[in-house]
TIMILO-679953 format. One record per residue (C-alpha): residue number from 1; residue in one letter; y, x, z. Coordinates in steps of 0.1 Angstrom, whole numbers, padded with zeros to 4 digits, always signed. Last residue first. Layout:
<nodes>
<node tiba="NUM" fifi="a" Y="Y" X="X" Z="Z"/>
...
</nodes>
This chain:
<nodes>
<node tiba="239" fifi="g" Y="-0077" X="-0338" Z="+0804"/>
<node tiba="238" fifi="r" Y="-0049" X="-0333" Z="+0831"/>
<node tiba="237" fifi="g" Y="-0034" X="-0305" Z="+0832"/>
<node tiba="236" fifi="g" Y="-0035" X="-0274" Z="+0809"/>
<node tiba="235" fifi="f" Y="+0003" X="-0278" Z="+0797"/>
<node tiba="234" fifi="r" Y="-0008" X="-0317" Z="+0792"/>
<node tiba="233" fifi="r" Y="+0018" X="-0325" Z="+0761"/>
<node tiba="232" fifi="e" Y="+0009" X="-0358" Z="+0745"/>
<node tiba="231" fifi="r" Y="+0012" X="-0360" Z="+0707"/>
<node tiba="230" fifi="q" Y="+0031" X="-0386" Z="+0689"/>
<node tiba="229" fifi="y" Y="+0065" X="-0369" Z="+0694"/>
<node tiba="228" fifi="y" Y="+0055" X="-0336" Z="+0677"/>
<node tiba="227" fifi="g" Y="+0041" X="-0355" Z="+0647"/>
<node tiba="226" fifi="d" Y="+0077" X="-0372" Z="+0645"/>
<node tiba="225" fifi="i" Y="+0091" X="-0337" Z="+0644"/>
<node tiba="224" fifi="a" Y="+0067" X="-0324" Z="+0617"/>
<node tiba="223" fifi="k" Y="+0073" X="-0353" Z="+0597"/>
<node tiba="222" fifi="k" Y="+0114" X="-0353" Z="+0602"/>
<node tiba="221" fifi="m" Y="+0109" X="-0315" Z="+0590"/>
<node tiba="220" fifi="e" Y="+0093" X="-0322" Z="+0558"/>
<node tiba="219" fifi="d" Y="+0120" X="-0351" Z="+0553"/>
<node tiba="218" fifi="r" Y="+0148" X="-0322" Z="+0557"/>
<node tiba="217" fifi="d" Y="+0135" X="-0298" Z="+0533"/>
<node tiba="216" fifi="f" Y="+0105" X="-0277" Z="+0531"/>
<node tiba="215" fifi="d" Y="+0104" X="-0270" Z="+0494"/>
<node tiba="214" fifi="p" Y="+0114" X="-0232" Z="+0497"/>
<node tiba="213" fifi="w" Y="+0085" X="-0228" Z="+0524"/>
<node tiba="212" fifi="l" Y="+0058" X="-0241" Z="+0503"/>
<node tiba="211" fifi="t" Y="+0043" X="-0276" Z="+0515"/>
<node tiba="210" fifi="d" Y="+0008" X="-0275" Z="+0527"/>
<node tiba="209" fifi="t" Y="+0019" X="-0283" Z="+0563"/>
<node tiba="208" fifi="v" Y="+0010" X="-0270" Z="+0600"/>
<node tiba="207" fifi="y" Y="+0021" X="-0280" Z="+0630"/>
<node tiba="206" fifi="i" Y="+0012" X="-0264" Z="+0664"/>
<node tiba="205" fifi="e" Y="+0022" X="-0277" Z="+0697"/>
<node tiba="204" fifi="a" Y="+0035" X="-0250" Z="+0719"/>
<node tiba="203" fifi="y" Y="+0017" X="-0241" Z="+0750"/>
<node tiba="202" fifi="s" Y="+0010" X="-0205" Z="+0747"/>
<node tiba="201" fifi="l" Y="+0037" X="-0199" Z="+0720"/>
<node tiba="200" fifi="q" Y="+0059" X="-0176" Z="+0741"/>
<node tiba="199" fifi="w" Y="+0034" X="-0150" Z="+0745"/>
<node tiba="198" fifi="l" Y="+0020" X="-0144" Z="+0707"/>
<node tiba="197" fifi="l" Y="+0055" X="-0151" Z="+0693"/>
<node tiba="196" fifi="f" Y="+0044" X="-0144" Z="+0658"/>
<node tiba="195" fifi="n" Y="+0013" X="-0121" Z="+0653"/>
<node tiba="194" fifi="s" Y="+0001" X="-0139" Z="+0623"/>
<node tiba="193" fifi="l" Y="-0002" X="-0171" Z="+0641"/>
<node tiba="192" fifi="r" Y="-0029" X="-0182" Z="+0617"/>
<node tiba="191" fifi="l" Y="-0040" X="-0217" Z="+0598"/>
<node tiba="190" fifi="e" Y="-0022" X="-0213" Z="+0564"/>
<node tiba="189" fifi="g" Y="-0010" X="-0242" Z="+0552"/>
<node tiba="188" fifi="s" Y="+0019" X="-0233" Z="+0530"/>
<node tiba="187" fifi="t" Y="+0044" X="-0239" Z="+0559"/>
<node tiba="186" fifi="r" Y="+0039" X="-0231" Z="+0597"/>
<node tiba="185" fifi="i" Y="+0057" X="-0252" Z="+0623"/>
<node tiba="184" fifi="m" Y="+0059" X="-0241" Z="+0660"/>
<node tiba="183" fifi="l" Y="+0068" X="-0268" Z="+0683"/>
<node tiba="182" fifi="d" Y="+0080" X="-0266" Z="+0721"/>
<node tiba="181" fifi="p" Y="+0094" X="-0232" Z="+0717"/>
<node tiba="180" fifi="d" Y="+0096" X="-0212" Z="+0750"/>
<node tiba="179" fifi="p" Y="+0130" X="-0210" Z="+0766"/>
<node tiba="178" fifi="v" Y="+0153" X="-0182" Z="+0757"/>
<node tiba="177" fifi="e" Y="+0167" X="-0161" Z="+0785"/>
<node tiba="176" fifi="s" Y="+0137" X="-0135" Z="+0781"/>
<node tiba="175" fifi="l" Y="+0149" X="-0127" Z="+0745"/>
<node tiba="174" fifi="y" Y="+0130" X="-0093" Z="+0739"/>
<node tiba="173" fifi="l" Y="+0105" X="-0095" Z="+0767"/>
<node tiba="172" fifi="y" Y="+0112" X="-0079" Z="+0799"/>
<node tiba="171" fifi="d" Y="+0123" X="-0109" Z="+0821"/>
<node tiba="170" fifi="r" Y="+0090" X="-0121" Z="+0809"/>
<node tiba="169" fifi="f" Y="+0070" X="-0099" Z="+0830"/>
<node tiba="168" fifi="r" Y="+0088" X="-0109" Z="+0862"/>
<node tiba="167" fifi="s" Y="+0076" X="-0147" Z="+0853"/>
<node tiba="166" fifi="e" Y="+0043" X="-0140" Z="+0846"/>
<node tiba="165" fifi="d" Y="+0037" X="-0117" Z="+0876"/>
<node tiba="164" fifi="l" Y="+0045" X="-0079" Z="+0885"/>
<node tiba="163" fifi="e" Y="+0056" X="-0076" Z="+0920"/>
<node tiba="162" fifi="d" Y="+0030" X="-0056" Z="+0928"/>
<node tiba="161" fifi="i" Y="+0038" X="-0027" Z="+0907"/>
<node tiba="160" fifi="d" Y="+0071" X="-0022" Z="+0928"/>
<node tiba="159" fifi="i" Y="+0106" X="-0025" Z="+0910"/>
<node tiba="158" fifi="k" Y="+0137" X="-0002" Z="+0902"/>
<node tiba="157" fifi="h" Y="+0113" X="+0028" Z="+0916"/>
<node tiba="156" fifi="k" Y="+0122" X="+0049" Z="+0884"/>
<node tiba="155" fifi="v" Y="+0086" X="+0050" Z="+0876"/>
<node tiba="154" fifi="v" Y="+0084" X="+0014" Z="+0879"/>
<node tiba="153" fifi="d" Y="+0113" X="+0007" Z="+0861"/>
<node tiba="152" fifi="h" Y="+0099" X="+0028" Z="+0830"/>
<node tiba="151" fifi="a" Y="+0066" X="+0010" Z="+0834"/>
<node tiba="150" fifi="f" Y="+0084" X="-0025" Z="+0832"/>
<node tiba="149" fifi="k" Y="+0102" X="-0012" Z="+0799"/>
<node tiba="148" fifi="k" Y="+0068" X="+0000" Z="+0784"/>
<node tiba="147" fifi="a" Y="+0050" X="-0032" Z="+0792"/>
<node tiba="146" fifi="a" Y="+0078" X="-0051" Z="+0776"/>
<node tiba="145" fifi="d" Y="+0077" X="-0029" Z="+0746"/>
<node tiba="144" fifi="c" Y="+0038" X="-0034" Z="+0741"/>
<node tiba="143" fifi="i" Y="+0043" X="-0073" Z="+0744"/>
<node tiba="142" fifi="e" Y="+0070" X="-0072" Z="+0719"/>
<node tiba="141" fifi="s" Y="+0048" X="-0051" Z="+0696"/>
<node tiba="140" fifi="r" Y="+0022" X="-0073" Z="+0699"/>
<node tiba="139" fifi="g" Y="+0042" X="-0102" Z="+0690"/>
<node tiba="138" fifi="g" Y="+0054" X="-0087" Z="+0659"/>
<node tiba="137" fifi="y" Y="+0090" X="-0082" Z="+0648"/>
<node tiba="136" fifi="n" Y="+0109" X="-0063" Z="+0624"/>
<node tiba="135" fifi="l" Y="+0134" X="-0092" Z="+0622"/>
<node tiba="134" fifi="a" Y="+0128" X="-0125" Z="+0642"/>
<node tiba="133" fifi="l" Y="+0160" X="-0144" Z="+0633"/>
<node tiba="132" fifi="i" Y="+0172" X="-0169" Z="+0663"/>
<node tiba="131" fifi="l" Y="+0198" X="-0196" Z="+0655"/>
<node tiba="130" fifi="t" Y="+0210" X="-0210" Z="+0685"/>
<node tiba="129" fifi="g" Y="+0230" X="-0245" Z="+0689"/>
<node tiba="128" fifi="s" Y="+0263" X="-0260" Z="+0700"/>
<node tiba="127" fifi="t" Y="+0271" X="-0232" Z="+0725"/>
<node tiba="126" fifi="n" Y="+0291" X="-0204" Z="+0704"/>
<node tiba="125" fifi="d" Y="+0303" X="-0175" Z="+0728"/>
<node tiba="124" fifi="a" Y="+0282" X="-0148" Z="+0709"/>
<node tiba="123" fifi="t" Y="+0290" X="-0158" Z="+0677"/>
<node tiba="122" fifi="l" Y="+0313" X="-0128" Z="+0666"/>
<node tiba="121" fifi="k" Y="+0290" X="-0104" Z="+0681"/>
<node tiba="120" fifi="i" Y="+0257" X="-0118" Z="+0667"/>
<node tiba="119" fifi="a" Y="+0274" X="-0115" Z="+0631"/>
<node tiba="118" fifi="n" Y="+0288" X="-0082" Z="+0638"/>
<node tiba="117" fifi="k" Y="+0251" X="-0071" Z="+0648"/>
<node tiba="116" fifi="l" Y="+0236" X="-0086" Z="+0619"/>
<node tiba="115" fifi="s" Y="+0261" X="-0073" Z="+0596"/>
<node tiba="114" fifi="e" Y="+0254" X="-0040" Z="+0609"/>
<node tiba="113" fifi="r" Y="+0217" X="-0043" Z="+0608"/>
<node tiba="112" fifi="s" Y="+0215" X="-0051" Z="+0570"/>
<node tiba="111" fifi="h" Y="+0237" X="-0021" Z="+0561"/>
<node tiba="110" fifi="e" Y="+0221" X="+0001" Z="+0582"/>
<node tiba="109" fifi="p" Y="+0186" X="-0007" Z="+0573"/>
<node tiba="108" fifi="l" Y="+0161" X="-0019" Z="+0602"/>
<node tiba="107" fifi="q" Y="+0148" X="+0002" Z="+0626"/>
<node tiba="106" fifi="e" Y="+0172" X="-0004" Z="+0653"/>
<node tiba="105" fifi="i" Y="+0159" X="-0043" Z="+0653"/>
<node tiba="104" fifi="r" Y="+0126" X="-0037" Z="+0667"/>
<node tiba="103" fifi="g" Y="+0124" X="-0074" Z="+0672"/>
<node tiba="102" fifi="s" Y="+0143" X="-0107" Z="+0680"/>
<node tiba="101" fifi="a" Y="+0180" X="-0113" Z="+0665"/>
<node tiba="100" fifi="l" Y="+0206" X="-0139" Z="+0680"/>
<node tiba="99" fifi="l" Y="+0230" X="-0161" Z="+0661"/>
<node tiba="98" fifi="r" Y="+0249" X="-0187" Z="+0678"/>
<node tiba="97" fifi="i" Y="+0259" X="-0219" Z="+0665"/>
<node tiba="96" fifi="g" Y="+0292" X="-0237" Z="+0670"/>
<node tiba="95" fifi="n" Y="+0295" X="-0253" Z="+0636"/>
<node tiba="94" fifi="k" Y="+0323" X="-0238" Z="+0623"/>
<node tiba="93" fifi="q" Y="+0310" X="-0202" Z="+0637"/>
<node tiba="92" fifi="l" Y="+0278" X="-0205" Z="+0622"/>
<node tiba="91" fifi="h" Y="+0293" X="-0218" Z="+0588"/>
<node tiba="90" fifi="e" Y="+0314" X="-0190" Z="+0584"/>
<node tiba="89" fifi="l" Y="+0287" X="-0165" Z="+0593"/>
<node tiba="88" fifi="n" Y="+0265" X="-0180" Z="+0568"/>
<node tiba="87" fifi="n" Y="+0271" X="-0159" Z="+0536"/>
<node tiba="86" fifi="d" Y="+0277" X="-0126" Z="+0554"/>
<node tiba="85" fifi="i" Y="+0241" X="-0136" Z="+0571"/>
<node tiba="84" fifi="f" Y="+0222" X="-0147" Z="+0540"/>
<node tiba="83" fifi="e" Y="+0237" X="-0118" Z="+0518"/>
<node tiba="82" fifi="k" Y="+0226" X="-0090" Z="+0546"/>
<node tiba="81" fifi="l" Y="+0193" X="-0106" Z="+0548"/>
<node tiba="80" fifi="l" Y="+0191" X="-0106" Z="+0512"/>
<node tiba="79" fifi="d" Y="+0196" X="-0071" Z="+0509"/>
<node tiba="78" fifi="m" Y="+0169" X="-0065" Z="+0535"/>
<node tiba="77" fifi="l" Y="+0142" X="-0086" Z="+0514"/>
<node tiba="76" fifi="g" Y="+0152" X="-0068" Z="+0481"/>
<node tiba="75" fifi="n" Y="+0147" X="-0036" Z="+0496"/>
<node tiba="74" fifi="v" Y="+0112" X="-0046" Z="+0509"/>
<node tiba="73" fifi="e" Y="+0103" X="-0063" Z="+0476"/>
<node tiba="72" fifi="e" Y="+0110" X="-0030" Z="+0457"/>
<node tiba="71" fifi="r" Y="+0095" X="-0010" Z="+0479"/>
<node tiba="70" fifi="s" Y="+0063" X="-0029" Z="+0479"/>
<node tiba="69" fifi="r" Y="+0049" X="-0046" Z="+0508"/>
<node tiba="68" fifi="k" Y="+0034" X="-0029" Z="+0539"/>
<node tiba="67" fifi="w" Y="+0070" X="-0032" Z="+0555"/>
<node tiba="66" fifi="n" Y="+0061" X="-0067" Z="+0560"/>
<node tiba="65" fifi="e" Y="+0036" X="-0060" Z="+0590"/>
<node tiba="64" fifi="t" Y="+0063" X="-0053" Z="+0614"/>
<node tiba="63" fifi="s" Y="+0072" X="-0091" Z="+0603"/>
<node tiba="62" fifi="f" Y="+0105" X="-0102" Z="+0589"/>
<node tiba="61" fifi="a" Y="+0121" X="-0135" Z="+0589"/>
<node tiba="60" fifi="y" Y="+0099" X="-0153" Z="+0615"/>
<node tiba="59" fifi="l" Y="+0125" X="-0181" Z="+0622"/>
<node tiba="58" fifi="t" Y="+0134" X="-0192" Z="+0657"/>
<node tiba="57" fifi="i" Y="+0155" X="-0225" Z="+0662"/>
<node tiba="56" fifi="y" Y="+0172" X="-0235" Z="+0693"/>
<node tiba="55" fifi="k" Y="+0188" X="-0263" Z="+0705"/>
<node tiba="54" fifi="i" Y="+0169" X="-0289" Z="+0683"/>
<node tiba="53" fifi="g" Y="+0188" X="-0324" Z="+0687"/>
<node tiba="52" fifi="f" Y="+0175" X="-0339" Z="+0654"/>
<node tiba="51" fifi="e" Y="+0208" X="-0342" Z="+0638"/>
<node tiba="50" fifi="s" Y="+0216" X="-0306" Z="+0651"/>
<node tiba="49" fifi="a" Y="+0191" X="-0292" Z="+0634"/>
<node tiba="48" fifi="s" Y="+0196" X="-0308" Z="+0598"/>
<node tiba="47" fifi="e" Y="+0223" X="-0282" Z="+0587"/>
<node tiba="46" fifi="i" Y="+0203" X="-0253" Z="+0600"/>
<node tiba="45" fifi="l" Y="+0174" X="-0264" Z="+0579"/>
<node tiba="44" fifi="k" Y="+0193" X="-0269" Z="+0548"/>
<node tiba="43" fifi="q" Y="+0207" X="-0233" Z="+0551"/>
<node tiba="42" fifi="v" Y="+0169" X="-0219" Z="+0557"/>
<node tiba="41" fifi="a" Y="+0157" X="-0237" Z="+0527"/>
<node tiba="40" fifi="i" Y="+0186" X="-0218" Z="+0507"/>
<node tiba="39" fifi="a" Y="+0170" X="-0187" Z="+0521"/>
<node tiba="38" fifi="g" Y="+0134" X="-0197" Z="+0510"/>
<node tiba="37" fifi="q" Y="+0151" X="-0202" Z="+0474"/>
<node tiba="36" fifi="k" Y="+0162" X="-0166" Z="+0476"/>
<node tiba="35" fifi="h" Y="+0127" X="-0154" Z="+0487"/>
<node tiba="34" fifi="g" Y="+0114" X="-0170" Z="+0458"/>
<node tiba="33" fifi="e" Y="+0139" X="-0153" Z="+0436"/>
<node tiba="32" fifi="i" Y="+0128" X="-0120" Z="+0450"/>
<node tiba="31" fifi="r" Y="+0091" X="-0130" Z="+0442"/>
<node tiba="30" fifi="s" Y="+0102" X="-0131" Z="+0405"/>
<node tiba="29" fifi="v" Y="+0099" X="-0161" Z="+0386"/>
<node tiba="28" fifi="g" Y="+0072" X="-0183" Z="+0370"/>
<node tiba="27" fifi="h" Y="+0078" X="-0215" Z="+0392"/>
<node tiba="26" fifi="r" Y="+0043" X="-0216" Z="+0404"/>
<node tiba="25" fifi="q" Y="+0042" X="-0179" Z="+0408"/>
<node tiba="24" fifi="a" Y="+0079" X="-0179" Z="+0428"/>
<node tiba="23" fifi="w" Y="+0066" X="-0208" Z="+0450"/>
<node tiba="22" fifi="r" Y="+0035" X="-0185" Z="+0460"/>
<node tiba="21" fifi="g" Y="+0055" X="-0159" Z="+0467"/>
<node tiba="20" fifi="n" Y="+0080" X="-0179" Z="+0489"/>
<node tiba="19" fifi="g" Y="+0052" X="-0195" Z="+0507"/>
<node tiba="18" fifi="d" Y="+0053" X="-0190" Z="+0544"/>
<node tiba="17" fifi="m" Y="+0084" X="-0197" Z="+0567"/>
<node tiba="16" fifi="i" Y="+0066" X="-0192" Z="+0600"/>
<node tiba="15" fifi="l" Y="+0088" X="-0215" Z="+0620"/>
<node tiba="14" fifi="a" Y="+0098" X="-0219" Z="+0657"/>
<node tiba="13" fifi="v" Y="+0113" X="-0251" Z="+0671"/>
<node tiba="12" fifi="h" Y="+0130" X="-0252" Z="+0707"/>
<node tiba="11" fifi="c" Y="+0144" X="-0283" Z="+0724"/>
<node tiba="10" fifi="l" Y="+0121" X="-0312" Z="+0714"/>
<node tiba="9" fifi="q" Y="+0120" X="-0333" Z="+0747"/>
<node tiba="8" fifi="k" Y="+0084" X="-0337" Z="+0756"/>
<node tiba="7" fifi="e" Y="+0085" X="-0323" Z="+0790"/>
<node tiba="6" fifi="q" Y="+0121" X="-0342" Z="+0799"/>
<node tiba="5" fifi="s" Y="+0104" X="-0375" Z="+0786"/>
<node tiba="4" fifi="e" Y="+0073" X="-0366" Z="+0808"/>
<node tiba="3" fifi="n" Y="+0096" X="-0361" Z="+0842"/>
<node tiba="2" fifi="v" Y="+0102" X="-0327" Z="+0854"/>
<node tiba="1" fifi="m" Y="+0101" X="-0325" Z="+0892"/>
</nodes>
């Protein structure tokens, strides 16, 4: 039986890193420069994660809807992804952090995709923490992809349709071995999930701050974590 302290222990934090564009506008710089500053904020977050006892961090880095942005911005984001991975690989290795990715990764540009796959392979045996990049990710797409995989197994007689329940369906999600987030943080004050981890966030605590992502630092993270520990998690139980 899981006791109350175990239920509340913060293990997995998911973040919607919103506000890079608005930060750039306020500072009179390009949107790509705003994203670069956002990447610096990610580096700082990684450094502070172990301090707060966080084992898993999932970052909403690029959604399936983000392809609608200008070609210049999308190309800049893909270049920045490769640069971020290459620049931080040594840090991940040094600190024992495993890198994973969630989403339709095969649709990413080759140069970004190869850097990502290489880093995932090189960090696979690290055990101190896990950084997950949600790339070309959409919550509805993930559920659709899982349903297709399940249907394929039914057709191939690998599983009977009556065996499907929530636990079995979870096995078909992108990263089924990763525990659900305990806390979801969204910066820039927007009050929506934006198609992020729709299955996994069912019982996550949600924290929204007006702080723009490039300004989200250790102190802001501590505020979110303190807020998490002040809440009572019921999981649909007592009222």
